C-alpha positions in Angstrom: 9.0 2.2 5.9 12.2 2.7 4.1 12.6 2.0 0.5 15.9 1.7 -1.5 16.1 2.9 -4.6 19.4 2.0 -5.6 20.7 5.3 -5.6 22.2 7.6 -3.1 21.0 11.3 -1.9 23.5 12.3 -4.7 22.4 10.9 -7.2 18.9 12.0 -6.8 20.0 15.8 -6.0 22.1 15.6 -9.1 19.1 14.4 -11.3 16.5 17.2 -9.7 19.1 19.4 -10.6 19.8 18.5 -13.9 16.4 17.9 -14.8 14.0 20.5 -12.6 12.8 22.0 -15.7 11.6 18.8 -17.4 9.8 17.9 -13.8 8.2 21.0 -13.2 6.5 21.0 -17.3 5.1 17.5 -16.4 4.1 18.4 -13.2 2.3 21.4 -14.8 0.8 19.7 -17.4 -0.3 17.0 -15.2 -2.2 19.2 -12.9 -3.4 20.8 -16.1 -4.9 17.5 -17.2 -6.4 16.6 -14.1 -8.1 20.0 -13.4 -9.6 20.0 -17.4 -10.1 16.5 -18.6 -12.8 15.0 -17.0 -13.3 11.5 -18.6 -11.2 8.0 -18.9 -8.6 9.7 -20.7 -7.7 12.1 -18.2 -6.2 9.0 -16.6 -4.7 7.3 -19.5 -2.8 10.7 -20.3 -1.9 11.2 -16.3 -0.9 7.3 -16.7 1.1 8.4 -19.8 3.1 11.3 -18.5 4.6 9.3 -15.4 5.7 6.9 -17.8 7.6 9.3 -19.6 9.1 10.7 -16.6 10.0 7.1 -15.1 11.3 6.4 -18.7 13.1 9.7 -18.7 14.8 9.2 -15.5 16.3 6.2 -16.5 14.2 3.5 -14.7 13.3 0.7 -16.2 9.9 -1.4 -15.6 11.4 -3.7 -13.6 13.1 -1.1 -11.1 9.3 0.6 -10.9 8.0 -2.8 -10.2 10.5 -4.0 -7.4 10.2 -0.2 -5.7 6.4 -1.7 -5.9 7.4 -4.8 -4.4 9.4 -3.3 -1.5 6.9 -0.9 -0.5 3.7 -3.6 -0.3 6.3 -5.8 1.8 7.2 -3.0 3.8 3.5 -2.4 4.7 3.0 -5.7 5.4 5.6 -6.0 7.7 4.2 -3.5 9.4 0.6 -4.9 9.5 2.0 -8.1 11.2 3.8 -5.8 13.8 0.6 -4.3 14.3 -0.8 -7.3 14.9 1.4 -8.1 17.4 1.7 -5.0 19.2 -2.3 -4.6 19.3 -3.3 -7.8 20.0 -4.6 -7.5 23.6 -7.1 -4.4 22.5 -8.2 -6.6 19.7 -11.8 -6.7 19.6 -13.9 -9.9 17.9 -17.1 -9.7 16.5 -19.4 -12.6 14.6 -21.1 -10.5 11.8 -25.0 -11.9 11.4 -24.0 -12.9 7.6 -21.8 -15.5 9.5 -18.1 -14.1 8.9 -16.1 -12.4 11.6 -14.4 -8.9 12.0 -11.5 -8.6 14.7 -10.0 -5.2 14.6 -7.4 -3.2 16.6 -7.1 0.5 16.6 -4.8 0.4 13.2 -6.1 -3.1 11.7 -9.2 -5.0 10.9 -9.4 -8.6 9.6 -12.6 -9.8 7.5 -12.8 -13.0 7.4 -15.4 -16.5 6.9 -14.7 -19.2 9.3 -12.9 -22.2 8.1 -12.2 -20.4 4.9 -8.5 -20.3 5.4 -8.1 -16.5 4.7 -8.7 -12.7 5.4 -9.2 -9.6 4.2 -6.6 -7.3 5.7 -7.1 -3.7 6.1 -4.3 -1.4 7.7 -4.8 2.3 8.4 -8.1 2.3 6.6 -6.6 0.6 3.2 -7.1 -2.3 1.9 -4.0 -4.9 1.8 -5.9 -7.6 0.0 -7.1 -11.0 1.2 -4.3 -13.0 3.2 -4.0 -16.5 4.1 -4.4 -17.1 8.0 -0.6 -17.8 9.2 0.3 -17.7 12.9 0.4 -14.2 13.3 -3.2 -13.7 11.7 -4.4 -16.9 14.4 -2.7 -15.6 17.0 -4.6 -12.3 16.8 -7.8 -13.9 15.8 -7.3 -16.4 18.9 -6.6 -13.5 21.4 -9.6 -10.9 20.0 -11.6 -14.0 21.0 -10.1 -14.3 24.6 -10.6 -10.3 24.9 -14.6 -10.9 24.4 
């Protein structure tokens, strides 16, 4: 999985050389906050510190959003590729509550027949609810045939 940060390696190396002390201090403060503070305030402080580092590094909120979108798209592409590659080993289970589950080595789909969407879990991480497209329907059909 590769993410394009719109900067080359030399730019990142130069940024780290120029700002290493600031980054180390921010990391130490983050670690202290996480270890010492035990409330929701801890996470607010962590978010503020991370936002400060991002702003200080020159990224805008749009840059951060686009990086997140690129990472999410990349993970989705990996999941779809896993669907195609692991379909022959997929298992289909009708659950007692009327739902179904399709499992492969790295992927799990949970859905309700006729609903048109499934909850996708890839490598144990939820990727949310996806509409059933041709790739997902193909995996479901293959899993049913494997039974």
